[in-house]
C-alpha positions in Angstrom: -14.9 -9.2 25.8 -12.5 -6.3 25.5 -12.4 -4.6 22.2 -9.9 -2.2 20.6 -11.3 1.1 19.3 -9.6 3.7 17.3 -10.8 7.5 18.0 -10.0 10.4 15.8 -10.6 14.0 16.5 -9.3 17.4 17.5 -9.0 19.6 20.7 -8.3 23.4 21.0 -5.3 24.4 22.8 -3.9 27.9 23.1 -6.2 29.0 20.2 -5.1 26.3 17.7 -6.7 22.9 16.9 -4.6 19.8 17.6 -5.7 16.6 15.8 -5.4 13.2 17.4 -5.6 9.5 16.7 -5.6 7.3 19.6 -6.3 3.5 20.1 -7.8 2.5 23.5 -9.2 -0.6 25.1 -12.9 -0.7 26.1 -15.9 -2.8 26.6 -18.2 -0.4 24.3 -17.6 2.7 22.3 -19.1 5.0 25.3 -16.2 3.8 27.4 -13.6 4.5 24.8 -14.9 7.9 24.5 -14.6 8.5 28.3 -10.9 7.2 28.2 -10.1 9.6 25.4 -11.5 12.6 27.3 -9.6 11.3 30.4 -6.4 10.8 28.9 -6.5 13.9 26.6 -7.6 16.1 29.5 -5.0 14.8 31.7 -2.0 15.0 29.4 -2.8 18.5 27.7 -4.7 20.0 30.5 -7.9 20.5 28.3 -11.5 20.8 29.1 -13.8 18.2 27.9 -15.9 20.8 25.9 -13.0 21.5 23.9 -12.2 17.9 22.8 -14.1 16.9 19.6 -14.3 13.2 18.8 -15.3 12.7 15.1 -15.1 9.0 14.9 -15.1 5.9 17.1 -14.2 2.7 15.1 -13.8 -0.7 16.3 -10.4 -2.4 15.0 -8.6 -5.6 15.5 -5.9 -5.7 18.3 -3.2 -6.4 15.5 -4.1 -3.3 13.6 -3.4 -1.1 16.8 -0.4 1.4 16.4 0.0 1.2 20.4 2.8 -1.3 21.6 0.8 -1.6 25.0 -2.3 -2.9 23.2 -0.3 -5.1 20.8 1.6 -6.8 23.9 -1.9 -7.2 25.7 -3.5 -8.7 22.8 -0.7 -11.4 22.5 -0.8 -12.2 26.0 2.6 -10.9 27.1 
């Protein structure tokens, strides 16, 4: 069953640290970590070794801040 995970961390970009919090749908925490690496790397052109994930926590879909995850959890 697909779960929702909240990931918090930071990444280095142009000599500065940029903090992030993101919600992703995944089957297990390792998959959520990979999705975060892929998404941040794609959007910000940051290599994986510059991305640091501090925490991965399972949350309920209703607690997600993502509009897409909220719509998918309601089935619409």
